[in-house]
C-alpha positions in Angstrom: 23.1 -22.4 -0.6 19.7 -21.2 -1.4 18.3 -18.5 0.9 14.6 -17.9 1.4 12.7 -14.7 1.0 12.1 -14.7 4.7 15.9 -14.6 5.4 16.3 -11.6 3.2 13.2 -9.9 4.7 15.1 -10.1 8.0 18.2 -8.6 6.3 16.1 -5.8 4.9 14.6 -5.0 8.3 18.0 -4.8 9.9 19.7 -2.9 7.0 21.7 0.2 7.8 19.7 3.0 9.4 19.1 6.2 7.5 21.1 9.3 8.2 18.5 11.0 10.4 17.5 9.7 13.8 15.5 6.4 13.8 11.8 7.4 13.9 10.8 4.8 16.6 9.3 7.0 19.3 5.5 6.7 19.7 3.6 9.9 19.1 0.7 11.1 21.3 -2.6 10.2 19.9 -4.7 13.1 18.4 -7.6 12.9 16.0 -6.5 15.8 13.8 -3.2 17.7 13.5 -4.0 20.5 11.0 -0.4 21.7 10.5 -0.4 23.7 7.3 -3.8 22.5 6.3 -5.1 21.9 2.7 -5.0 25.4 1.2 -5.4 24.6 -2.5 -8.2 22.0 -1.9 -10.4 24.5 0.0 -9.6 27.3 -2.4 -10.9 25.2 -5.3 -14.0 23.9 -3.7 -15.0 27.3 -2.4 -14.6 28.6 -5.9 -16.7 25.8 -7.3 -13.9 24.4 -9.4 -13.5 20.8 -10.6 -11.6 18.7 -8.0 -10.0 15.2 -8.1 -9.5 13.4 -4.8 -7.1 10.4 -4.9 -7.4 7.6 -2.3 -4.0 5.8 -2.0 -4.1 2.9 0.4 -4.9 -0.7 1.1 -8.1 -2.8 1.4 -9.7 -0.6 4.0 -9.6 2.2 1.5 -10.5 0.0 -1.4 -13.6 -1.4 0.3 -16.9 -0.7 -1.5 -19.3 1.3 0.6 -16.5 2.2 3.0 -15.0 5.5 4.2 -13.7 6.3 0.7 -17.1 6.3 -0.9 -18.8 7.7 2.2 -16.4 10.6 2.3 -16.6 11.3 -1.4 -20.4 11.5 -1.0 -20.0 14.0 1.8 -17.6 16.1 -0.1 -20.0 16.2 -3.0 -22.9 17.2 -0.7 -20.8 19.7 1.2 -19.5 21.5 -1.9 -22.3 21.2 -4.4 -20.9 23.9 -6.7 -17.8 21.8 -7.3 -17.7 18.7 -9.5 -15.7 16.3 -7.3 -14.5 12.9 -8.5 -12.3 10.2 -7.1 -9.1 8.5 -8.2 -9.2 5.0 -6.7 -5.6 3.8 -6.0 -6.1 1.3 -3.2 -4.7 -2.2 -3.4 -5.6 -4.7 -0.7 -2.8 -6.3 1.4 -0.2 -3.8 0.3 1.6 -1.0 2.2 3.5 2.2 1.5 6.4 0.2 0.2 4.3 -0.7 -2.9 2.3 2.5 -2.9 5.4 4.6 -3.5 6.1 2.6 -6.7 2.4 2.8 -7.8 2.0 6.5 -7.2 3.1 7.9 -10.6 1.0 5.6 -12.8 -2.0 5.2 -10.6 -2.3 8.6 -9.0 -0.2 11.4 -10.4 -1.0 10.5 -14.0 -4.6 11.7 -13.2 -3.5 15.1 -11.8 -5.1 14.9 -8.3 -5.9 18.0 -6.2 -5.9 16.1 -2.9 -4.3 12.8 -2.0 -5.3 10.8 1.0 -2.6 8.3 2.0 -3.7 5.4 4.2 -1.2 2.7 5.1 -1.0 2.6 8.9 -2.6 -0.8 9.2 -0.7 -2.6 6.4 2.6 -1.0 7.5 2.0 -2.0 11.1 4.6 -4.5 12.3 7.2 -3.3 9.8 10.5 -1.6 10.9 10.4 2.2 11.0 13.1 2.9 8.4 11.3 1.4 5.3 8.1 3.1 6.3 9.8 6.5 6.6 11.7 6.1 3.3 8.5 5.1 1.4 6.2 7.7 3.0 8.7 10.5 2.3 9.1 9.2 -1.2 5.3 9.5 -1.7 5.3 13.1 -0.4 8.2 14.2 -2.6 6.9 12.5 -5.7 3.6 14.3 -5.3 5.1 17.7 -4.7 7.7 17.3 -7.4 4.8 16.8 -9.8 2.8 19.7 -8.5 3.3 21.7 -5.3 -0.3 22.7 -5.3 -1.5 19.2 -4.8 -2.6 18.9 -1.1 -1.8 15.8 0.9 -3.5 14.4 4.0 -2.3 11.3 5.9 -5.2 9.3 7.3 -4.7 6.5 9.8 -7.0 3.5 10.5 -6.6 0.7 12.9 -6.9 -3.1 13.6 -7.9 -4.5 16.9 -4.2 -5.3 17.9 -3.4 -1.6 17.6 -6.2 -0.6 20.0 -4.3 -1.1 23.3 -1.6 1.3 22.3 -4.2 3.9 21.2 -6.1 3.4 24.4 -2.9 4.4 26.3 -2.9 7.6 24.4 -0.3 6.9 21.7 -0.2 6.1 18.0 1.1 2.7 17.1 4.6 2.6 15.6 3.5 2.8 11.9 1.4 5.9 12.4 4.1 7.4 14.7 6.7 7.0 11.9 4.3 8.6 9.4 3.9 11.6 11.8 7.6 12.4 11.6 7.1 12.8 7.8 3.9 14.8 8.3 5.7 17.1 10.8 8.7 17.7 8.5 6.5 18.7 5.6 3.6 20.3 7.6 1.1 17.8 6.2 -2.2 17.5 8.1 -3.0 14.1 9.5 -6.2 12.5 10.7 -6.6 9.4 12.9 -10.1 8.1 12.0 -10.1 5.3 14.7 -9.8 7.1 18.0 -13.5 7.2 18.6 -13.6 3.4 17.8 -11.2 2.8 20.6 -13.0 5.1 23.0 -16.3 3.2 22.4 -14.6 -0.1 22.9 -13.1 1.1 26.2 -16.6 2.0 27.3 -17.9 -1.4 26.4 -20.2 0.1 23.7 -18.3 -1.5 20.7 -16.8 -4.9 20.0 -14.1 -5.3 17.4 -15.1 -8.5 15.8 -18.3 -10.5 15.3 -21.7 -10.6 13.7 -23.9 -7.6 14.4 -26.9 -9.8 15.5 -24.7 -11.5 18.1 -24.2 -8.3 20.1 -27.5 -6.5 20.5 -27.2 -3.0 21.8 -23.5 -2.7 20.8 -21.7 -1.6 17.7 -19.8 -4.4 16.0 -16.8 -2.8 14.2 -15.9 -5.6 11.8 -16.0 -9.3 11.0 -12.3 -9.9 11.3 -10.8 -7.2 13.6 -9.5 -5.3 10.6 -12.0 -4.6 7.8 -14.9 -2.5 9.1 -18.5 -3.0 8.4 -19.7 -0.1 6.2 -22.6 0.8 8.6 -20.4 0.8 11.8 -16.7 0.9 11.6 -16.5 2.7 8.2 -19.2 5.1 9.4 -17.1 6.0 12.5 -14.1 6.5 10.2 -16.1 8.9 8.0 -17.5 10.8 11.0 -14.0 11.4 12.2 -12.9 12.6 8.8 -15.8 15.0 8.7 -14.9 16.4 12.1 -11.3 16.9 11.1 -12.3 18.6 7.8 -14.4 21.1 9.7 -11.3 21.9 11.7 -9.1 22.0 8.5 -11.7 24.3 6.9 -10.9 26.9 9.6 -7.1 26.4 9.6 -5.1 29.4 8.6 -3.0 28.6 5.5 -0.6 30.2 3.1 0.6 29.3 -0.4 3.1 26.5 -0.4 6.7 27.6 -1.3 9.4 25.5 -2.8 9.8 21.8 -1.8 12.0 21.7 1.3 15.0 19.4 1.6 14.4 15.7 2.5 14.3 14.4 6.0 16.0 11.2 4.7 18.3 11.8 1.8 17.9 8.1 0.7 14.1 8.3 0.6 12.3 6.5 -2.2 11.3 9.5 -4.3 12.9 7.8 -7.4 10.7 4.8 -7.1 8.8 3.9 -10.2 7.0 1.0 -12.0 8.0 0.0 -15.5 6.5 -2.7 -17.7 7.7 -6.2 -17.1 8.2 -6.3 -20.9 11.3 -4.2 -20.4 13.1 -7.3 -19.0 15.0 -9.6 -21.3 13.0 -12.8 -21.3 13.4 -16.4 -22.5 11.1 -17.7 -25.2 8.6 -19.2 -22.9 7.3 -16.0 -21.5 4.1 -14.8 -23.2 2.1 -11.6 -23.0 -1.4 -12.2 -21.8 -4.3 -9.8 -21.5 -7.9 -9.9 -20.1 -9.1 -10.8 -23.5 -6.8 -13.8 -23.8 -6.3 -15.3 -20.3 -8.6 -16.0 -17.3 -6.1 -14.9 -14.7 -5.5 -11.6 -16.5 -9.2 -11.2 -16.7 -9.6 -11.7 -12.9 -7.0 -9.0 -12.3 -7.9 -6.6 -15.0 -8.4 -3.9 -12.4 -4.7 -4.2 -11.5 -2.9 -5.0 -14.8 -3.6 -4.2 -18.4 -1.4 -7.1 -19.4 0.9 -9.7 -17.7 3.9 -11.8 -18.6 3.1 -15.5 -18.1 5.5 -18.5 -18.0 4.4 -22.1 -17.5 7.6 -24.1 -17.7 10.4 -24.2 -15.1 13.6 -22.6 -16.2 12.0 -19.7 -18.0 13.9 -16.6 -17.0 13.6 -12.8 -16.9 16.8 -10.8 -16.7 16.9 -7.1 -15.6 19.9 -4.8 -15.8 19.3 -1.6 -13.9 21.1 1.3 -12.3 19.9 2.1 -8.8 19.4 0.6 -5.3 16.2 -1.5 -5.4 14.4 -3.9 -7.7 11.2 -5.8 -7.3 8.2 -7.3 -9.0 4.5 -6.3 -9.0 3.1 -9.7 -9.8 0.5 -12.3 -9.0 -0.1 -14.9 -6.3 -2.7 -17.6 -6.6 -3.8 -21.2 -7.0 -1.8 -21.9 -10.1 1.5 -20.1 -9.1 4.9 -21.6 -8.4 8.0 -19.8 -7.1 11.0 -17.8 -8.4 14.6 -18.4 -7.9 16.3 -15.0 -8.0 20.0 -14.3 -8.4 21.4 -10.7 -7.9 24.9 -9.9 -9.4 25.8 -13.6 -9.4 25.4 -14.1 -5.7 23.6 -16.9 -3.9 20.0 -17.5 -5.1 17.0 -16.4 -3.2 13.6 -18.2 -3.4 10.3 -16.4 -3.5 7.2 -18.6 -3.4 4.2 -17.0 -5.1 1.7 -19.2 -3.2 0.7 -18.9 0.4 -2.2 -20.0 2.7 -4.5 -17.3 1.3 -4.1 -18.5 -2.3 -7.5 -19.9 -2.9 -7.9 -17.1 -5.4 -5.6 -14.9 -7.6 -4.5 -11.5 -6.2 -1.9 -8.9 -7.0 1.2 -8.9 -4.8 4.8 -7.8 -4.9 8.4 -8.7 -4.2 11.1 -6.2 -3.1 14.6 -7.5 -3.2 17.1 -6.5 -0.5 18.7 -3.0 -0.8 21.8 -2.7 -3.0 24.6 -0.2 -3.2 23.8 2.5 -5.8 25.2 1.3 -9.1 24.6 -1.0 -12.0 23.1 -4.5 -11.1 21.9 -7.6 -13.0 19.0 -9.6 -11.6 18.0 -13.0 -13.0 14.5 -14.2 -12.1 13.9 -17.9 -13.0 10.7 -19.9 -12.6 11.9 -22.6 -10.2 11.5 -26.4 -10.8 10.7 -27.2 -7.2 7.0 -27.9 -6.9 5.3 -26.4 -3.9 3.3 -28.6 -1.5 0.1 -26.5 -1.8 -2.1 -28.8 0.2 0.1 -28.5 3.2 0.4 -24.7 2.8 -3.4 -24.3 2.6 -3.8 -26.3 5.8 -2.4 -23.4 7.8 -5.8 -21.8 7.4 -7.7 -25.0 7.4 -8.3 -24.8 3.6 -8.4 -27.8 1.3 -7.9 -28.3 -2.4 -11.3 -29.0 -3.9 -10.1 -28.9 -7.5 -6.6 -30.4 -7.9 -6.4 -29.2 -11.6 -6.7 -25.6 -10.5 -3.7 -26.0 -8.2 -1.5 -28.2 -10.4 0.3 -25.4 -12.4 3.4 -23.8 -11.1 3.2 -20.7 -13.3 4.7 -17.3 -13.0 2.9 -14.0 -13.7 4.7 -10.7 -13.8 3.1 -7.3 -14.3 5.5 -4.5 -13.6 9.1 -4.1 -12.5 9.5 -2.0 -9.3 12.7 0.1 -9.6 14.4 2.7 -7.5 16.6 4.0 -10.3 16.3 3.1 -14.0 16.1 0.0 -16.1 19.0 -0.1 -18.6 
């Protein structure tokens, strides 16, 4: 019997709990918890040293003109003697469970001095355990690379999260992240509390066009992605307030990395090239110079593996507990049939109701016992009914030729462990 990715997602969410207590208690809302502060960041900017700030997150952080760029400009103005640059490591539509795999290649390779971690919105709705394991993995990877790299958790919001915040509590995703921040004494900033306060007072609406609500702030067009001049501005103002507190926070040099809160955290997560997989003859390496899809995603992948015929297969043998793909979804994509250790196949469609364009996405297979495993990933022969899928969002196929292919595109393997 073939089981769908949805079935296995349910399995993952219900997988055995980690050894520590389940982090499912909501935390009281507070704009800034300084904890042990950012000692090395402030030391460097006060000394006029060169500083690199990494922004690890989703589309709210990736947005041009948003809190990322606004805060960078403020840092540069606030500390004019320092040369301050950014490392942009934000990928829309992804959470901490991909961020922990991306971290080494997209952040740590550039030797940051400060890392902002923003995943509260994209992790919202997920079970606590995977969030905790991924967030702790992020922290431990950063400090295993350099204990003098400061970390700051930042939280944003979407409209559905506002009622919980209005009651004085962080939503579950941010609450889970606070357990990690507490354990490692990492400062955290919720940039959206003033947004909620203004909404409660009737001075802000979460979604709409600015000219439809004269005299009020309109946060966003879609309840999630803020307008630069309103929602993102409020985020930046909250960050600035918090940094003025952090600037006065007593700190001391960081000692050795303390023991993990969750021994099975994802600190060993990594990305390796998809070319490490054993592949059938039909897989070809494409680059932005040779393929239009690779060109569209050149900000995500330097190269991709592409298969156009059903039955083409990738085989990965690895030692560890998790395997996944950092890949592509889009108009010309099909689906994978995946077999782990000879068990029942799982099906992972790489087309959904948002696939009117190509975007980077990812698959994480269910957890496995620590050991050696073999995974076979085959481009399936079943053709997806793309017209019906697009109707979920009232989209139509204007160019049938664009949607006719059922291709597979693979960029990186996601591994907790090592590829053999």
